[in-house]
N, CA, C and O atoms as a printed pandas DataFrame, in Angstrom:
     atom_number atom_name residue_name chain_id  residue_number  x_coord  y_coord  z_coord
0              1         N          MET        A               1   72.984  136.067 -158.088
1              2        CA          MET        A               1   71.649  135.803 -157.587
2              3         C          MET        A               1   71.493  134.304 -157.327
3              4         O          MET        A               1   71.863  133.484 -158.168
4              5         N          THR        A               2   70.956  133.955 -156.186
5              6        CA          THR        A               2   70.759  132.541 -155.866
6              7         C          THR        A               2   69.280  132.192 -155.953
7              8         O          THR        A               2   68.402  132.999 -155.649
8              9         N          ARG        A               3   69.045  130.971 -156.376
9             10        CA          ARG        A               3   67.668  130.473 -156.454
10            11         C          ARG        A               3   67.290  129.839 -155.125
11            12         O          ARG        A               3   68.155  129.314 -154.424
12            13         N          PRO        A               4   66.012  129.880 -154.769
13            14        CA          PRO        A               4   65.602  129.151 -153.563
14            15         C          PRO        A               4   65.761  127.648 -153.803
15            16         O          PRO        A               4   65.566  127.164 -154.918
16            17         N          ARG        A               5   66.113  126.926 -152.754
17            18        CA          ARG        A               5   66.280  125.471 -152.886
18            19         C          ARG        A               5   64.929  124.806 -153.111
19            20         O          ARG        A               5   63.922  125.197 -152.522
20            21         N          PHE        A               6   64.926  123.802 -153.967
21            22        CA          PHE        A               6   63.736  122.979 -154.167
22            23         C          PHE        A               6   63.589  122.042 -152.969
23            24         O          PHE        A               6   64.553  121.393 -152.563
24            25         N          ILE        A               7   62.399  121.974 -152.412
25            26        CA          ILE        A               7   62.107  121.029 -151.324
26            27         C          ILE        A               7   60.912  120.201 -151.777
27            28         O          ILE        A               7   59.823  120.733 -151.994
28            29         N          SER        A               8   61.122  118.906 -151.917
29            30        CA          SER        A               8   60.077  118.000 -152.376
30            31         C          SER        A               8   58.930  117.916 -151.379
31            32         O          SER        A               8   59.123  118.044 -150.170
32            33         N          GLY        A               9   57.755  117.702 -151.901
33            34        CA          GLY        A               9   56.578  117.524 -151.053
34            35         C          GLY        A               9   56.683  116.314 -150.138
35            36         O          GLY        A               9   55.980  116.241 -149.131
36            37         N          CYS        A              10   57.563  115.348 -150.478
37            38        CA          CYS        A              10   57.708  114.159 -149.618
38            39         C          CYS        A              10   58.310  114.521 -148.259
39            40         O          CYS        A              10   58.196  113.753 -147.304
40            41         N          CYS        A              11   58.949  115.689 -148.174
41            42        CA          CYS        A              11   59.569  116.117 -146.917
42            43         C          CYS        A              11   58.587  116.855 -146.000
43            44         O          CYS        A              11   58.889  117.116 -144.836
44            45         N          GLU        A              12   57.421  117.184 -146.533
45            46        CA          GLU        A              12   56.439  117.947 -145.764
46            47         C          GLU        A              12   56.049  117.216 -144.481
47            48         O          GLU        A              12   55.631  116.058 -144.514
48            49         N          GLY        A              13   56.189  117.903 -143.365
49            50        CA          GLY        A              13   55.840  117.333 -142.064
50            51         C          GLY        A              13   56.928  116.468 -141.443
51            52         O          GLY        A              13   56.784  116.034 -140.300
52            53         N          GLU        A              14   58.004  116.211 -142.161
53            54        CA          GLU        A              14   59.092  115.382 -141.641
54            55         C          GLU        A              14   60.117  116.253 -140.924
55            56         O          GLU        A              14   60.252  117.441 -141.219
56            57         N          ARG        A              15   60.829  115.656 -139.991
57            58        CA          ARG        A              15   61.841  116.357 -139.208
58            59         C          ARG        A              15   63.161  115.615 -139.270
59            60         O          ARG        A              15   63.209  114.387 -139.332
60            61         N          CYS        A              16   64.234  116.398 -139.251
61            62        CA          CYS        A              16   65.587  115.862 -139.145
62            63         C          CYS        A              16   65.783  115.344 -137.717
63            64         O          CYS        A              16   65.005  115.687 -136.826
64            65         N          HIS        A              17   66.794  114.537 -137.493
65            66        CA          HIS        A              17   67.068  114.030 -136.143
66            67         C          HIS        A              17   67.401  115.159 -135.166
67            68         O          HIS        A              17   67.296  114.980 -133.953
68            69         N          CYS        A              18   67.808  116.333 -135.697
69            70        CA          CYS        A              18   68.113  117.477 -134.828
70            71         C          CYS        A              18   66.856  118.262 -134.460
71            72         O          CYS        A              18   66.907  119.154 -133.613
72            73         N          GLY        A              19   65.724  117.935 -135.095
73            74        CA          GLY        A              19   64.467  118.611 -134.813
74            75         C          GLY        A              19   64.074  119.657 -135.841
75            76         O          GLY        A              19   62.936  120.126 -135.832
76            77         N          ALA        A              20   64.988  120.035 -136.727
77            78        CA          ALA        A              20   64.692  121.025 -137.768
78            79         C          ALA        A              20   63.803  120.402 -138.851
79            80         O          ALA        A              20   63.821  119.185 -139.038
80            81         N          PRO        A              21   63.030  121.222 -139.559
81            82        CA          PRO        A              21   62.232  120.682 -140.667
82            83         C          PRO        A              21   63.134  120.034 -141.722
83            84         O          PRO        A              21   64.197  120.560 -142.050
84            85         N          ALA        A              22   62.700  118.897 -142.243
85            86        CA          ALA        A              22   63.483  118.180 -143.258
86            87         C          ALA        A              22   63.383  118.884 -144.599
87            88         O          ALA        A              22   62.312  119.351 -144.987
88            89         N          GLU        A              23   64.500  118.960 -145.302
89            90        CA          GLU        A              23   64.543  119.528 -146.647
90            91         C          GLU        A              23   65.024  118.503 -147.671
91            92         O          GLU        A              23   64.956  118.749 -148.875
92            93         N          HIS        A              24   65.511  117.353 -147.197
93            94        CA          HIS        A              24   66.059  116.331 -148.099
94            95         C          HIS        A              24   65.692  114.943 -147.573
95            96         O          HIS        A              24   65.552  114.736 -146.368
96            97         N          LYS        A              25   65.541  114.008 -148.491
97            98        CA          LYS        A              25   65.362  112.605 -148.141
98            99         C          LYS        A              25   66.566  111.857 -148.678
99           100         O          LYS        A              25   66.873  111.940 -149.868
100          101         N          VAL        A              26   67.249  111.127 -147.811
101          102        CA          VAL        A              26   68.433  110.359 -148.187
102          103         C          VAL        A              26   68.041  108.891 -148.148
103          104         O          VAL        A              26   67.442  108.420 -147.181
104          105         N          GLU        A              27   68.389  108.168 -149.222
105          106        CA          GLU        A              27   68.000  106.768 -149.318
106          107         C          GLU        A              27   69.211  105.899 -149.628
107          108         O          GLU        A              27   70.052  106.253 -150.455
108          109         N          GLU        A              28   69.282  104.784 -148.968
109          110        CA          GLU        A              28   70.351  103.810 -149.193
110          111         C          GLU        A              28   70.105  103.086 -150.516
111          112         O          GLU        A              28   68.966  102.768 -150.856
112          113         N          ALA        A              29   71.156  102.835 -151.239
113          114        CA          ALA        A              29   71.057  102.016 -152.456
114          115         C          ALA        A              29   71.190  100.544 -152.066
115          116         O          ALA        A              29   72.100  100.174 -151.324
116          117         N          VAL        A              30   70.284   99.712 -152.564
117          118        CA          VAL        A              30   70.365   98.272 -152.328
118          119         C          VAL        A              30   71.001   97.663 -153.579
119          120         O          VAL        A              30   70.382   97.614 -154.642
120          121         N          PHE        A              31   72.235   97.204 -153.437
121          122        CA          PHE        A              31   72.975   96.688 -154.579
122          123         C          PHE        A              31   72.590   95.252 -154.906
123          124         O          PHE        A              31   71.991   94.558 -154.084
124          125         N          TYR        A              32   72.938   94.813 -156.111
125          126        CA          TYR        A              32   72.563   93.497 -156.620
126          127         C          TYR        A              32   73.069   92.349 -155.752
127          128         O          TYR        A              32   72.457   91.281 -155.728
128          129         N          ASP        A              33   74.188   92.554 -155.030
129          130        CA          ASP        A              33   74.751   91.460 -154.241
130          131         C          ASP        A              33   74.354   91.530 -152.767
131          132         O          ASP        A              33   74.942   90.840 -151.934
132          133         N          ASP        A              34   73.372   92.350 -152.444
133          134        CA          ASP        A              34   72.882   92.445 -151.062
134          135         C          ASP        A              34   72.270   91.100 -150.674
135          136         O          ASP        A              34   71.556   90.506 -151.481
136          137         N          PRO        A              35   72.529   90.600 -149.459
137          138        CA          PRO        A              35   71.979   89.305 -149.065
138          139         C          PRO        A              35   70.447   89.286 -148.999
139          140         O          PRO        A              35   69.843   88.216 -149.066
140          141         N          LEU        A              36   69.815   90.456 -148.869
141          142        CA          LEU        A              36   68.355   90.557 -148.862
142          143         C          LEU        A              36   67.928   91.587 -149.912
143          144         O          LEU        A              36   67.475   92.674 -149.552
144          145         N          PRO        A              37   68.063   91.266 -151.198
145          146        CA          PRO        A              37   67.843   92.257 -152.246
146          147         C          PRO        A              37   66.413   92.794 -152.345
147          148         O          PRO        A              37   66.208   93.837 -152.966
148          149         N          GLN        A              38   65.423   92.127 -151.758
149          150        CA          GLN        A              38   64.046   92.602 -151.828
150          151         C          GLN        A              38   63.675   93.550 -150.684
151          152         O          GLN        A              38   62.552   94.050 -150.626
152          153         N          ARG        A              39   64.619   93.791 -149.782
153          154        CA          ARG        A              39   64.299   94.644 -148.637
154          155         C          ARG        A              39   64.131   96.095 -149.059
155          156         O          ARG        A              39   64.633   96.506 -150.105
156          157         N          HIS        A              40   63.429   96.861 -148.252
157          158        CA          HIS        A              40   63.234   98.283 -148.514
158          159         C          HIS        A              40   64.504   99.027 -148.105
159          160         O          HIS        A              40   65.042   98.761 -147.030
160          161         N          PRO        A              41   64.990   99.939 -148.920
161          162        CA          PRO        A              41   66.192  100.697 -148.553
162          163         C          PRO        A              41   65.948  101.548 -147.304
163          164         O          PRO        A              41   64.838  102.032 -147.080
164          165         N          LEU        A              42   66.976  101.722 -146.509
165          166        CA          LEU        A              42   66.879  102.605 -145.355
166          167         C          LEU        A              42   66.765  104.033 -145.850
167          168         O          LEU        A              42   67.437  104.416 -146.807
168          169         N          THR        A              43   65.920  104.822 -145.207
169          170        CA          THR        A              43   65.755  106.216 -145.598
170          171         C          THR        A              43   65.851  107.108 -144.366
171          172         O          THR        A              43   65.587  106.678 -143.243
172          173         N          ALA        A              44   66.230  108.348 -144.601
173          174        CA          ALA        A              44   66.296  109.341 -143.528
174          175         C          ALA        A              44   65.913  110.695 -144.101
175          176         O          ALA        A              44   66.266  111.028 -145.233
176          177         N          TYR        A              45   65.198  111.458 -143.321
177          178        CA          TYR        A              45   64.880  112.836 -143.672
178          179         C          TYR        A              45   65.827  113.727 -142.891
179          180         O          TYR        A              45   65.987  113.568 -141.680
180          181         N          VAL        A              46   66.458  114.670 -143.589
181          182        CA          VAL        A              46   67.456  115.516 -142.940
182          183         C          VAL        A              46   67.266  116.981 -143.337
183          184         O          VAL        A              46   66.735  117.288 -144.404
184          185         N          CYS        A              47   67.712  117.876 -142.449
185          186        CA          CYS        A              47   67.706  119.310 -142.746
186          187         C          CYS        A              47   68.844  119.604 -143.725
187          188         O          CYS        A              47   69.693  118.751 -143.986
188          189         N          HIS        A              48   68.844  120.819 -144.256
189          190        CA          HIS        A              48   69.878  121.152 -145.246
190          191         C          HIS        A              48   71.277  121.155 -144.615
191          192         O          HIS        A              48   72.244  120.737 -145.253
192          193         N          GLU        A              49   71.386  121.614 -143.389
193          194        CA          GLU        A              49   72.701  121.646 -142.725
194          195         C          GLU        A              49   73.316  120.249 -142.651
195          196         O          GLU        A              49   74.497  120.080 -142.953
196          197         N          HIS        A              50   72.528  119.247 -142.253
197          198        CA          HIS        A              50   73.047  117.884 -142.155
198          199         C          HIS        A              50   73.252  117.263 -143.536
199          200         O          HIS        A              50   74.175  116.470 -143.721
200          201         N          PHE        A              51   72.414  117.608 -144.496
201          202        CA          PHE        A              51   72.609  117.138 -145.864
202          203         C          PHE        A              51   73.937  117.661 -146.408
203          204         O          PHE        A              51   74.680  116.929 -147.063
204          205         N          ARG        A              52   74.225  118.924 -146.134
205          206        CA          ARG        A              52   75.481  119.532 -146.586
206          207         C          ARG        A              52   76.682  118.862 -145.915
207          208         O          ARG        A              52   77.732  118.718 -146.541
208          209         N          GLN        A              53   76.545  118.449 -144.649
209          210        CA          GLN        A              53   77.637  117.738 -143.977
210          211         C          GLN        A              53   77.947  116.428 -144.696
211          212         O          GLN        A              53   79.105  116.018 -144.773
212          213         N          MET        A              54   76.896  115.761 -145.231
213          214        CA          MET        A              54   77.101  114.494 -145.930
214          215         C          MET        A              54   77.606  114.693 -147.347
215          216         O          MET        A              54   78.487  113.962 -147.799
216          217         N          MET        A              55   77.055  115.680 -148.058
217          218        CA          MET        A              55   77.316  115.832 -149.482
218          219         C          MET        A              55   78.360  116.898 -149.821
219          220         O          MET        A              55   78.852  116.948 -150.948
220          221         N          GLY        A              56   78.695  117.739 -148.860
221          222        CA          GLY        A              56   79.677  118.790 -149.109
222          223         C          GLY        A              56   79.036  120.030 -149.719
223          224         O          GLY        A              56   77.816  120.099 -149.863
224          225         N          PRO        A              57   79.863  121.007 -150.076
225          226        CA          PRO        A              57   79.345  122.287 -150.553
226          227         C          PRO        A              57   78.580  122.200 -151.873
227          228         O          PRO        A              57   77.849  123.130 -152.213
228          229         N          ILE        A              58   78.727  121.119 -152.615
229          230        CA          ILE        A              58   77.965  120.970 -153.854
230          231         C          ILE        A              58   76.461  120.936 -153.562
231          232         O          ILE        A              58   75.656  121.183 -154.459
232          233         N          ALA        A              59   76.078  120.634 -152.326
233          234        CA          ALA        A              59   74.672  120.594 -151.936
234          235         C          ALA        A              59   74.011  121.967 -152.022
235          236         O          ALA        A              59   72.788  122.074 -152.111
236          237         N          ASP        A              60   74.826  123.004 -151.996
237          238        CA          ASP        A              60   74.267  124.357 -152.093
238          239         C          ASP        A              60   73.959  124.689 -153.529
239          240         O          ASP        A              60   73.481  125.785 -153.821
């Protein structure tokens, strides 16, 4: 039996670059040696298919 995937409320109304509804938010880590450490990390909203392409089958 599989559980339904959790989708955070932060994804509500957001779309993946492919046009599908977003199910995940991906955020860049700003490391201590970044030349602009106070900058906001880059973020992207992605559908589950594209999230799985980045993270592999463990995303399921």
